[in-house]
Backbone atoms as SQL, in Angstrom:
CREATE TABLE atoms (id INTEGER PRIMARY KEY, chain TEXT, resi INTEGER, resn TEXT, atom TEXT, x REAL, y REAL, z REAL);
INSERT INTO atoms VALUES
  (1, 'A', 1, 'MET', 'N', -12.064, 3.839, -0.931),
  (2, 'A', 1, 'MET', 'CA', -10.971, 4.297, -1.808),
  (3, 'A', 1, 'MET', 'C', -10.875, 3.504, -2.540),
  (4, 'A', 2, 'GLU', 'N', -10.921, 3.623, -3.782),
  (5, 'A', 2, 'GLU', 'CA', -10.938, 2.671, -4.977),
  (6, 'A', 2, 'GLU', 'C', -9.474, 3.030, -6.029),
  (7, 'A', 3, 'VAL', 'N', -8.401, 2.897, -5.540),
  (8, 'A', 3, 'VAL', 'CA', -6.999, 3.094, -6.006),
  (9, 'A', 3, 'VAL', 'C', -6.994, 2.077, -7.536),
  (10, 'A', 4, 'HIS', 'N', -7.132, 0.918, -6.705),
  (11, 'A', 4, 'HIS', 'CA', -6.866, -0.362, -7.906),
  (12, 'A', 4, 'HIS', 'C', -8.422, -0.832, -8.337),
  (13, 'A', 5, 'GLU', 'N', -8.595, -0.782, -9.457),
  (14, 'A', 5, 'GLU', 'CA', -9.957, -0.919, -10.066),
  (15, 'A', 5, 'GLU', 'C', -10.337, -2.469, -10.178),
  (16, 'A', 6, 'GLN', 'N', -9.272, -3.230, -10.263),
  (17, 'A', 6, 'GLN', 'CA', -9.299, -4.704, -10.480),
  (18, 'A', 6, 'GLN', 'C', -9.087, -5.516, -9.432),
  (19, 'A', 7, 'PRO', 'N', -9.476, -6.144, -8.927),
  (20, 'A', 7, 'PRO', 'CA', -9.081, -7.045, -7.630),
  (21, 'A', 7, 'PRO', 'C', -7.688, -7.598, -7.868),
  (22, 'A', 8, 'GLU', 'N', -7.422, -8.327, -8.601),
  (23, 'A', 8, 'GLU', 'CA', -6.109, -8.774, -9.117),
  (24, 'A', 8, 'GLU', 'C', -5.153, -7.402, -9.119),
  (25, 'A', 9, 'ALA', 'N', -5.641, -6.295, -9.213),
  (26, 'A', 9, 'ALA', 'CA', -4.282, -5.022, -9.238),
  (27, 'A', 9, 'ALA', 'C', -3.763, -5.163, -7.853),
  (28, 'A', 10, 'ALA', 'N', -5.337, -5.146, -6.961),
  (29, 'A', 10, 'ALA', 'CA', -5.281, -4.903, -5.680),
  (30, 'A', 10, 'ALA', 'C', -3.968, -6.152, -4.968),
  (31, 'A', 11, 'VAL', 'N', -4.466, -7.066, -5.516),
  (32, 'A', 11, 'VAL', 'CA', -3.754, -8.445, -4.773),
  (33, 'A', 11, 'VAL', 'C', -2.456, -8.343, -5.119),
  (34, 'A', 12, 'GLU', 'N', -1.843, -7.726, -6.471),
  (35, 'A', 12, 'GLU', 'CA', -0.516, -7.477, -6.645),
  (36, 'A', 12, 'GLU', 'C', -0.115, -6.155, -5.851),
  (37, 'A', 13, 'TRP', 'N', -0.856, -5.127, -5.577),
  (38, 'A', 13, 'TRP', 'CA', -0.081, -4.287, -4.790),
  (39, 'A', 13, 'TRP', 'C', 0.233, -4.718, -3.352),
  (40, 'A', 14, 'LEU', 'N', -0.693, -5.531, -3.034),
  (41, 'A', 14, 'LEU', 'CA', -0.433, -5.765, -1.435),
  (42, 'A', 14, 'LEU', 'C', 0.677, -6.844, -1.247),
  (43, 'A', 15, 'HIS', 'N', 1.332, -7.581, -2.337),
  (44, 'A', 15, 'HIS', 'CA', 2.438, -8.329, -2.624),
  (45, 'A', 15, 'HIS', 'C', 3.703, -7.412, -2.913),
  (46, 'A', 16, 'ALA', 'N', 3.381, -6.729, -3.230),
  (47, 'A', 16, 'ALA', 'CA', 4.339, -6.289, -3.814),
  (48, 'A', 16, 'ALA', 'C', 5.611, -5.187, -2.953),
  (49, 'A', 17, 'PRO', 'N', 6.918, -5.778, -2.732),
  (50, 'A', 17, 'PRO', 'CA', 7.513, -4.573, -1.663),
  (51, 'A', 17, 'PRO', 'C', 7.403, -2.833, -2.529),
  (52, 'A', 18, 'ALA', 'N', 7.265, -2.284, -1.348),
  (53, 'A', 18, 'ALA', 'CA', 7.165, -0.818, -1.591),
  (54, 'A', 18, 'ALA', 'C', 8.591, 0.080, -0.963),
  (55, 'A', 19, 'ALA', 'N', 8.980, 0.866, -1.721),
  (56, 'A', 19, 'ALA', 'CA', 10.323, 1.489, -0.924),
  (57, 'A', 19, 'ALA', 'C', 9.980, 2.394, 0.046),
  (58, 'A', 20, 'ALA', 'N', 8.461, 2.610, -0.159),
  (59, 'A', 20, 'ALA', 'CA', 7.869, 3.865, 0.720),
  (60, 'A', 20, 'ALA', 'C', 7.822, 3.079, 1.951),
  (61, 'A', 21, 'LEU', 'N', 7.663, 1.660, 2.001),
  (62, 'A', 21, 'LEU', 'CA', 7.476, 0.953, 3.343),
  (63, 'A', 21, 'LEU', 'C', 9.267, 0.305, 3.748),
  (64, 'A', 22, 'GLY', 'N', 9.874, 0.376, 3.314),
  (65, 'A', 22, 'GLY', 'CA', 11.360, 0.213, 3.926),
  (66, 'A', 22, 'GLY', 'C', 11.542, -1.083, 2.869),
  (67, 'A', 23, 'GLY', 'N', 10.825, -1.405, 1.747),
  (68, 'A', 23, 'GLY', 'CA', 10.797, -2.599, 0.863),
  (69, 'A', 23, 'GLY', 'C', 10.349, -3.664, 1.179),
  (70, 'A', 24, 'ALA', 'N', 9.109, -3.634, 2.031),
  (71, 'A', 24, 'ALA', 'CA', 8.384, -4.229, 2.950),
  (72, 'A', 24, 'ALA', 'C', 7.204, -4.342, 1.973),
  (73, 'A', 25, 'THR', 'N', 6.612, -5.689, 1.864),
  (74, 'A', 25, 'THR', 'CA', 5.177, -5.367, 1.457),
  (75, 'A', 25, 'THR', 'C', 4.147, -4.641, 2.519),
  (76, 'A', 26, 'PRO', 'N', 2.968, -4.345, 1.314),
  (77, 'A', 26, 'PRO', 'CA', 1.848, -3.822, 2.512),
  (78, 'A', 26, 'PRO', 'C', 1.445, -4.389, 3.414),
  (79, 'A', 27, 'LEU', 'N', 1.008, -6.028, 2.597),
  (80, 'A', 27, 'LEU', 'CA', 0.353, -6.849, 3.235),
  (81, 'A', 27, 'LEU', 'C', 1.555, -7.183, 4.503),
  (82, 'A', 28, 'ALA', 'N', 2.565, -7.231, 4.383),
  (83, 'A', 28, 'ALA', 'CA', 3.605, -7.477, 6.008),
  (84, 'A', 28, 'ALA', 'C', 3.504, -6.339, 6.514),
  (85, 'A', 29, 'VAL', 'N', 3.301, -5.153, 6.613),
  (86, 'A', 29, 'VAL', 'CA', 3.652, -4.222, 7.686),
  (87, 'A', 29, 'VAL', 'C', 2.085, -4.019, 8.148),
  (88, 'A', 30, 'SER', 'N', 1.038, -4.407, 7.418),
  (89, 'A', 30, 'SER', 'CA', -0.112, -4.073, 7.939),
  (90, 'A', 30, 'SER', 'C', -0.952, -5.151, 9.124),
  (91, 'A', 31, 'ARG', 'N', 0.089, -5.930, 9.592),
  (92, 'A', 31, 'ARG', 'CA', 0.290, -7.002, 10.594),
  (93, 'A', 31, 'ARG', 'C', -0.049, -6.339, 12.228),
  (94, 'A', 32, 'ASP', 'N', -0.022, -4.975, 12.209),
  (95, 'A', 32, 'ASP', 'CA', -0.039, -4.342, 13.456),
  (96, 'A', 32, 'ASP', 'C', -0.709, -3.290, 13.102),
  (97, 'A', 33, 'GLY', 'N', -1.203, -2.122, 13.992),
  (98, 'A', 33, 'GLY', 'CA', -2.163, -0.669, 13.770),
  (99, 'A', 33, 'GLY', 'C', -1.187, 0.181, 13.269),
  (100, 'A', 34, 'PRO', 'N', 0.031, 0.508, 13.645),
  (101, 'A', 34, 'PRO', 'CA', 0.861, 1.523, 12.861),
  (102, 'A', 34, 'PRO', 'C', 1.361, 0.953, 11.712),
  (103, 'A', 35, 'GLY', 'N', 1.495, -0.373, 11.390),
  (104, 'A', 35, 'GLY', 'CA', 2.015, -0.946, 10.226),
  (105, 'A', 35, 'GLY', 'C', 0.655, -0.555, 9.197),
  (106, 'A', 36, 'LEU', 'N', -0.361, -0.968, 9.542),
  (107, 'A', 36, 'LEU', 'CA', -1.751, -0.654, 8.854),
  (108, 'A', 36, 'LEU', 'C', -2.055, 1.017, 8.182),
  (109, 'A', 37, 'GLN', 'N', -1.391, 1.498, 9.362),
  (110, 'A', 37, 'GLN', 'CA', -1.788, 3.515, 8.866),
  (111, 'A', 37, 'GLN', 'C', -0.851, 3.679, 8.216),
  (112, 'A', 38, 'ARG', 'N', 0.410, 2.947, 8.097),
  (113, 'A', 38, 'ARG', 'CA', 1.699, 3.569, 6.961),
  (114, 'A', 38, 'ARG', 'C', 1.074, 2.720, 5.415),
  (115, 'A', 39, 'ALA', 'N', 0.661, 1.398, 5.696),
  (116, 'A', 39, 'ALA', 'CA', -0.029, 1.130, 4.598),
  (117, 'A', 39, 'ALA', 'C', -0.845, 1.917, 3.637),
  (118, 'A', 40, 'LEU', 'N', -1.917, 2.384, 4.612),
  (119, 'A', 40, 'LEU', 'CA', -3.210, 3.505, 4.122),
  (120, 'A', 40, 'LEU', 'C', -2.785, 4.726, 3.768),
  (121, 'A', 41, 'ALA', 'N', -1.637, 5.318, 4.426),
  (122, 'A', 41, 'ALA', 'CA', -1.012, 6.427, 4.065),
  (123, 'A', 41, 'ALA', 'C', -0.564, 6.220, 2.351),
  (124, 'A', 42, 'LEU', 'N', 0.072, 4.976, 2.485),
  (125, 'A', 42, 'LEU', 'CA', 0.526, 4.863, 0.785),
  (126, 'A', 42, 'LEU', 'C', -0.304, 4.768, 0.009),
  (127, 'A', 43, 'LEU', 'N', -1.633, 4.168, 0.242),
  (128, 'A', 43, 'LEU', 'CA', -2.422, 3.837, -0.613),
  (129, 'A', 43, 'LEU', 'C', -3.103, 5.371, -0.887),
  (130, 'A', 44, 'GLY', 'N', -3.230, 6.061, -0.154),
  (131, 'A', 44, 'GLY', 'CA', -3.827, 7.498, -0.050),
  (132, 'A', 44, 'GLY', 'C', -2.807, 8.273, -1.063),
  (133, 'A', 45, 'ARG', 'N', -1.821, 8.275, -1.020),
  (134, 'A', 45, 'ARG', 'CA', -0.808, 8.902, -1.484),
  (135, 'A', 45, 'ARG', 'C', -0.566, 8.400, -3.163),
  (136, 'A', 46, 'ILE', 'N', -0.777, 7.225, -3.298),
  (137, 'A', 46, 'ILE', 'CA', -1.204, 7.265, -4.674),
  (138, 'A', 46, 'ILE', 'C', -2.504, 7.120, -5.357),
  (139, 'A', 47, 'GLU', 'N', -3.503, 7.172, -4.593),
  (140, 'A', 47, 'GLU', 'CA', -4.407, 7.763, -4.903),
  (141, 'A', 47, 'GLU', 'C', -4.503, 9.434, -5.373),
  (142, 'A', 48, 'GLN', 'N', -3.612, 9.850, -4.693),
  (143, 'A', 48, 'GLN', 'CA', -3.635, 11.075, -4.750),
  (144, 'A', 48, 'GLN', 'C', -2.642, 11.663, -5.797),
  (145, 'A', 49, 'GLY', 'N', -1.850, 10.742, -6.593),
  (146, 'A', 49, 'GLY', 'CA', -0.689, 10.798, -7.809),
  (147, 'A', 49, 'GLY', 'C', 0.273, 11.172, -6.913),
  (148, 'A', 50, 'VAL', 'N', 1.072, 11.259, -5.614),
  (149, 'A', 50, 'VAL', 'CA', 1.726, 11.800, -5.007),
  (150, 'A', 50, 'VAL', 'C', 2.757, 10.239, -4.604),
  (151, 'A', 51, 'PHE', 'N', 4.174, 10.372, -5.669),
  (152, 'A', 51, 'PHE', 'CA', 4.530, 9.255, -5.511),
  (153, 'A', 51, 'PHE', 'C', 6.160, 9.382, -5.058),
  (154, 'A', 52, 'GLY', 'N', 6.395, 10.426, -4.385),
  (155, 'A', 52, 'GLY', 'CA', 7.714, 10.656, -3.830),
  (156, 'A', 52, 'GLY', 'C', 7.339, 11.221, -2.269);
């Protein structure tokens, strides 16, 4: 999955609060299996252009 073309953009995304994750950062929610699945699902939606 190559949503972010630049490594810097990926790092920024990991540390940015996401409304779809209840205001948590993708990095914070990825600390357990279910949270990781939520972050990956969000990344998949971004890749597909689904923002709602």
